[in-house]
N, C-alpha and C positions, 0 to 999 in steps of 0.2 A: 791715298787718292780716291776720290768718290767715284763709284762705278755707275755708268749709265744703266738704267733698267728699263724693261718694258718696251713699248712701241718706239719711243724716241731713239733708243739704242739701235733698233733694227732699221729704222729709216735712215739713220746716219750710216750704218754699214752698207745698206743697199745703195745709197747715193754715191758713196766712195767707190764701190765695186763696179757700178754701172755707168759712171760718169763717162760721157763721150760715146756711149753705145746707143743703139736703137732702143734698148730697154729702159733708158733713162727717163722716158716719158711716163713710165709707170712708177707708182710709189714703192712697190715691193713685189716679190714673188713668193709663192708657197710651194711646198714639196711633198712628195710621197716618200716614205721611208723604205729603203731597200735593206733587208736583213738576211742573215744566214740561218740555216737549220732545215731548209727544204720547204718551208711554207710559201704559199703563193702571194708574196708581197705585192705583186703586179696586178692583182685582181681589180675589178671595177675600173676599166680603162677610160670610160667616159665620165666618171663621177666628179673628179675634181675640176676639170674644165667646165662642166655644167654648174658646179657650185660657184666657181669664180664668176661666170657669166651672170648668175642670179645676183650675187653680191654687188657686182659692178652696176647692175641695172637698178636694183632695189635699195641698196644702202649707199650708193654713190661711192663705193670703194674704187680704187684705181689699181687693181691687182693685174699683173701680167697675165694674159689669157690662157697660157699653157702652164702645166705643172712642170716642175723639175723633179728629178730623181736624186735622192741623196742617201749615202750609206751611213750607217750608224756611227762608224768610227771616223768619218771624214771631217776635216776641219771646215768643210763647206757647210756643215750642219748649222754653223753659227750665222750663216747668211740669210736664214729664214725665220720670221717671227712665228710661223705656224707650220707644223709638220704633221702629216696625216699618215697613219699606219693601219693596214688592214690585212686580211688573210684568213685562211681556214686551218692551217696546220702549224707545224713546229716552228719555234723561234729560238735562236741561240745568239746571245751576246757574249763576246769575249770580255775578259776583264777590262781591256783597253777600251772596247766599245762602250761598255757600261759606264766607265769613268767619263768618256767623252759626252755621253748622253746626260750624265749627272751635271757636268759643267754647263752644258747647254741649257738645261732647265733651271739651274740655279742662277744663270746669268740673264734670265728674262725670256727664254724660249718657251714654247708651248707645244705639247704633244697631244694629238687626238688619236686615241686607239679605238678602232671600230671593229668589234668582233663580227667577222663574216660567217660565223658558226664554226666552232672547233678551236678557236684561238685561246680560249679562256685559261686553261690550265698552264699553257706555255707562257703567255704574257705575264701572268701573275708571278710565275717563277723568275722570269728574266728581269722584270721591273724590281724585284727584290735585290738583284745585283746592283741596280742603279741607286736605289734608296733602301738599304737594309733596315733603316730606322723607321721607315714609313710603311703604312698599310693602306690599301684602297678603302675608302669609306664611301658609303652611298650618300650622295648629296641630297639635302632636303629640297623639296619642290620650290621653296622660296629663295633658293640660291640665285645670285645674279645671272648665272649662265642661262637660266631658264627665263630670264626677264630682261632681255636686251631689246632689240627692235621688235621681236615677236615674243608674246607671252605664252608659256607652256605651264599652265597652272597645275597640271598633273604629271609633270616631268616629260620624259622622252616619249615621242610618238612610236607606235608599233608599226613597223613597215613590213617585215616578213615574219612569218611564224616559223619557230624552230621546235621547241620542246613544250609549247603551251605555257611558257613563263611570261610574266610581265616584263617589259623593258626596264632596265635599271641604268642609272648614270652614276659611275663611281669616279672618285677623284683622289689624286695625291696632292696633299697640301704641304708646301715647304715655306716655313716662316710666315704663315698666314696667307700665302698666295697659292691659288690653284695652278699647278704647273702641268698637270696631266689629267685629261678627261677621258674616261673609258666608257664607251657606249656598249652595253651588253644586252643581248636578246632584243635587238632593235633593228640593226641593218641600215643605219643611216646611209652608208655609202651606196648600197643597192638602190635606195630611193633617189639618189642623185643621178643615177645612170640615165641614159637615153630611154625614153618611154618604151621603145621597141625591144629593149633587152629583156625586161621582165613583165611588160604589159601591166604595170601597176596602175591603179586608178590615179587620175591626175591629182586628186586631193591628197592622197598619200605621198606622192612625189613632192607636192608643194609643202607639206608638213616637214618632210625630210630636209628639203632645201632651206626652209625657214630655221630649223634647228641648227643646221650647219652654218647658216649665216650668223646665228647667235654666237656660236663657238668662235667664229672668225672675229666678230665684233668684240666679244669679250677678251679674246687673246691679244687684241691690238689696241684696246682702249682702257682696259680695267685697271691699269697700274700707274 
Protein backbone atom coordinates (compact mmCIF):
# COMPACT_ATOMS: atom_id res chain seq x y z
CA UNK A 1 0.00 0.00 0.00
CA UNK A 2 1.44 3.37 -1.00
CA UNK A 3 2.00 5.74 1.92
CA UNK A 4 0.93 9.38 1.77
CA UNK A 5 3.90 11.67 2.40
CA UNK A 6 4.51 15.32 3.05
CA UNK A 7 1.93 18.05 3.30
CA UNK A 8 -0.90 16.11 1.62
CA UNK A 9 -0.73 13.53 4.39
CA UNK A 10 -0.93 16.15 7.12
CA UNK A 11 -3.80 18.02 5.53
CA UNK A 12 -5.72 14.74 5.32
CA UNK A 13 -5.00 13.91 8.97
CA UNK A 14 -5.92 17.39 10.16
CA UNK A 15 -9.17 17.42 8.17
CA UNK A 16 -10.25 14.11 9.68
CA UNK A 17 -9.28 15.08 13.23
CA UNK A 18 -10.93 18.50 13.17
CA UNK A 19 -14.02 17.82 11.09
CA UNK A 20 -17.05 19.41 12.70
CA UNK A 21 -15.00 21.53 15.11
CA UNK A 22 -14.29 25.26 15.20
CA UNK A 23 -10.72 24.43 14.15
CA UNK A 24 -11.84 23.06 10.80
CA UNK A 25 -11.68 26.51 9.20
CA UNK A 26 -7.87 26.32 9.44
CA UNK A 27 -5.67 24.12 7.27
CA UNK A 28 -3.54 22.73 10.10
CA UNK A 29 -1.91 23.36 13.46
CA UNK A 30 1.71 23.33 14.56
CA UNK A 31 3.14 22.37 17.94
CA UNK A 32 5.92 22.86 20.43
CA UNK A 33 7.65 19.68 21.63
CA UNK A 34 7.49 18.77 25.32
CA UNK A 35 10.37 16.56 26.40
CA UNK A 36 11.82 15.13 29.60
CA UNK A 37 15.25 15.61 31.17
CA UNK A 38 14.77 18.93 32.94
CA UNK A 39 15.35 21.32 30.05
CA UNK A 40 12.98 24.25 29.61
CA UNK A 41 11.01 22.99 26.63
CA UNK A 42 8.41 25.70 27.40
CA UNK A 43 10.76 28.65 26.68
CA UNK A 44 9.81 31.47 24.29
CA UNK A 45 6.12 31.60 25.07
CA UNK A 46 5.19 34.22 22.44
CA UNK A 47 7.43 32.94 19.66
CA UNK A 48 5.28 30.42 17.79
CA UNK A 49 2.04 32.47 17.89
CA UNK A 50 4.00 35.39 16.44
CA UNK A 51 5.51 33.17 13.73
CA UNK A 52 2.06 31.83 12.84
CA UNK A 53 0.66 35.37 12.63
CA UNK A 54 3.55 36.39 10.35
CA UNK A 55 3.10 33.37 8.07
CA UNK A 56 -0.65 33.79 7.81
CA UNK A 57 -0.24 37.46 6.92
CA UNK A 58 2.73 37.25 4.55
CA UNK A 59 2.57 33.78 3.02
CA UNK A 60 -1.21 33.39 3.08
CA UNK A 61 -0.91 30.29 5.18
CA UNK A 62 -3.98 29.24 7.10
CA UNK A 63 -2.47 27.95 10.33
CA UNK A 64 -4.47 27.84 13.55
CA UNK A 65 -3.28 30.92 15.49
CA UNK A 66 -2.28 29.17 18.70
CA UNK A 67 0.36 26.51 19.20
CA UNK A 68 -0.32 23.07 20.60
CA UNK A 69 1.96 21.23 23.02
CA UNK A 70 2.85 17.66 22.09
CA UNK A 71 4.96 15.10 23.94
CA UNK A 72 7.71 13.18 22.16
CA UNK A 73 6.11 9.80 22.73
CA UNK A 74 2.52 10.79 22.04
CA UNK A 75 0.56 9.44 19.07
CA UNK A 76 -0.69 13.02 18.67
CA UNK A 77 2.75 13.89 17.28
CA UNK A 78 1.51 12.61 13.92
CA UNK A 79 -1.19 15.31 13.84
CA UNK A 80 1.31 18.07 13.07
CA UNK A 81 3.31 18.69 9.88
CA UNK A 82 5.73 20.96 11.77
CA UNK A 83 6.99 20.62 15.35
CA UNK A 84 9.27 23.14 17.04
CA UNK A 85 11.68 22.26 19.84
CA UNK A 86 13.66 24.70 21.98
CA UNK A 87 15.34 25.03 25.38
CA UNK A 88 18.60 25.60 27.21
CA UNK A 89 19.26 22.39 29.12
CA UNK A 90 19.06 18.64 29.30
CA UNK A 91 16.96 16.50 26.96
CA UNK A 92 16.19 12.81 27.46
CA UNK A 93 14.26 10.59 25.05
CA UNK A 94 13.26 7.11 26.16
CA UNK A 95 13.67 4.34 23.61
CA UNK A 96 9.93 4.40 22.96
CA UNK A 97 9.97 8.17 22.48
CA UNK A 98 12.92 7.97 20.11
CA UNK A 99 11.11 5.35 18.04
CA UNK A 100 7.97 7.46 17.95
CA UNK A 101 9.95 10.48 16.74
CA UNK A 102 11.69 8.32 14.14
CA UNK A 103 8.36 7.07 12.76
CA UNK A 104 7.01 10.62 12.72
CA UNK A 105 9.95 11.98 10.72
CA UNK A 106 10.05 9.02 8.34
CA UNK A 107 6.33 9.41 7.70
CA UNK A 108 6.57 13.01 6.47
CA UNK A 109 6.86 15.05 9.66
CA UNK A 110 9.34 17.87 10.17
CA UNK A 111 11.19 18.85 13.35
CA UNK A 112 12.79 22.25 13.88
CA UNK A 113 15.26 22.27 16.79
CA UNK A 114 16.28 25.75 17.93
CA UNK A 115 19.20 25.90 20.35
CA UNK A 116 18.29 28.54 22.92
CA UNK A 117 21.87 28.22 24.24
CA UNK A 118 23.03 25.10 26.05
CA UNK A 119 20.95 22.55 24.15
CA UNK A 120 23.61 21.37 21.71
CA UNK A 121 25.35 18.51 23.49
CA UNK A 122 22.06 17.07 24.69
CA UNK A 123 20.09 17.20 21.47
CA UNK A 124 22.89 15.72 19.40
CA UNK A 125 23.03 12.78 21.81
CA UNK A 126 19.27 12.24 21.84
CA UNK A 127 18.78 12.56 18.08
CA UNK A 128 21.33 9.75 17.72
CA UNK A 129 18.74 7.59 19.46
CA UNK A 130 16.23 8.61 16.81
CA UNK A 131 18.53 8.10 13.81
CA UNK A 132 21.65 6.15 14.86
CA UNK A 133 22.66 5.92 11.20
CA UNK A 134 22.49 9.67 10.57
CA UNK A 135 24.67 12.62 11.57
CA UNK A 136 23.81 16.29 11.50
CA UNK A 137 25.38 17.93 8.46
CA UNK A 138 25.75 21.65 7.93
CA UNK A 139 23.48 22.64 5.06
CA UNK A 140 25.02 24.66 2.22
CA UNK A 141 23.72 28.18 1.68
CA UNK A 142 22.13 27.13 -1.61
CA UNK A 143 19.88 24.60 0.12
CA UNK A 144 16.19 25.24 -0.67
CA UNK A 145 15.40 25.89 3.00
CA UNK A 146 17.25 29.20 2.64
CA UNK A 147 15.48 30.10 -0.59
CA UNK A 148 11.76 29.83 -0.08
CA UNK A 149 9.64 33.00 0.11
CA UNK A 150 12.69 34.79 1.52
CA UNK A 151 16.29 34.50 0.34
CA UNK A 152 19.11 34.02 2.85
CA UNK A 153 22.21 33.99 0.68
CA UNK A 154 24.48 33.64 3.72
CA UNK A 155 22.43 31.15 5.68
CA UNK A 156 20.89 31.79 9.07
CA UNK A 157 20.63 35.31 10.45
CA UNK A 158 22.36 36.05 13.76
CA UNK A 159 19.75 37.08 16.31
CA UNK A 160 21.49 36.75 19.70
CA UNK A 161 25.14 36.51 20.61
CA UNK A 162 26.30 33.54 22.65
CA UNK A 163 29.92 32.50 22.24
CA UNK A 164 30.99 34.71 19.38
CA UNK A 165 30.27 31.95 16.87
CA UNK A 166 28.61 32.29 13.51
CA UNK A 167 25.10 30.83 13.20
CA UNK A 168 24.89 27.40 11.60
CA UNK A 169 22.03 25.42 10.15
CA UNK A 170 22.34 21.64 10.45
CA UNK A 171 20.09 18.98 9.02
CA UNK A 172 19.25 15.31 9.22
CA UNK A 173 18.61 13.88 5.76
CA UNK A 174 16.50 10.73 5.47
CA UNK A 175 16.32 9.17 2.01
CA UNK A 176 17.11 12.50 0.38
CA UNK A 177 14.60 14.47 2.45
CA UNK A 178 15.43 17.04 5.12
CA UNK A 179 13.44 15.79 8.10
CA UNK A 180 15.05 17.84 10.87
CA UNK A 181 16.53 21.35 10.76
CA UNK A 182 18.72 22.41 13.69
CA UNK A 183 19.44 26.12 14.11
CA UNK A 184 22.58 26.65 16.22
CA UNK A 185 24.14 29.87 17.58
CA UNK A 186 21.25 31.78 16.09
CA UNK A 187 18.24 31.98 18.44
CA UNK A 188 15.50 32.16 15.86
CA UNK A 189 12.86 31.55 18.51
CA UNK A 190 14.02 34.50 20.57
CA UNK A 191 13.69 36.65 17.47
CA UNK A 192 10.07 35.53 17.07
CA UNK A 193 9.18 36.71 20.58
CA UNK A 194 7.28 39.92 21.30
CA UNK A 195 9.59 42.89 20.81
CA UNK A 196 9.26 43.83 24.47
CA UNK A 197 10.80 40.53 25.64
CA UNK A 198 14.35 41.14 24.38
CA UNK A 199 14.11 44.61 22.80
CA UNK A 200 15.69 43.27 19.63
CA UNK A 201 15.92 45.66 16.68
CA UNK A 202 12.91 45.28 14.42
CA UNK A 203 15.10 44.28 11.48
CA UNK A 204 16.53 41.38 13.51
CA UNK A 205 13.01 40.27 14.44
CA UNK A 206 11.92 40.45 10.81
CA UNK A 207 14.91 38.38 9.71
CA UNK A 208 14.10 35.74 12.32
CA UNK A 209 10.44 35.64 11.31
CA UNK A 210 11.32 35.38 7.62
CA UNK A 211 13.65 32.46 8.25
CA UNK A 212 11.00 30.79 10.38
CA UNK A 213 8.52 31.31 7.56
CA UNK A 214 10.96 29.63 5.17
CA UNK A 215 11.11 26.62 7.47
CA UNK A 216 7.34 26.34 7.63
CA UNK A 217 6.96 26.81 3.90
CA UNK A 218 9.66 24.25 3.14
CA UNK A 219 8.24 21.68 5.55
CA UNK A 220 4.74 21.89 4.08
CA UNK A 221 5.43 22.26 0.36
CA UNK A 222 8.82 20.73 -0.48
CA UNK A 223 7.80 17.08 -0.89
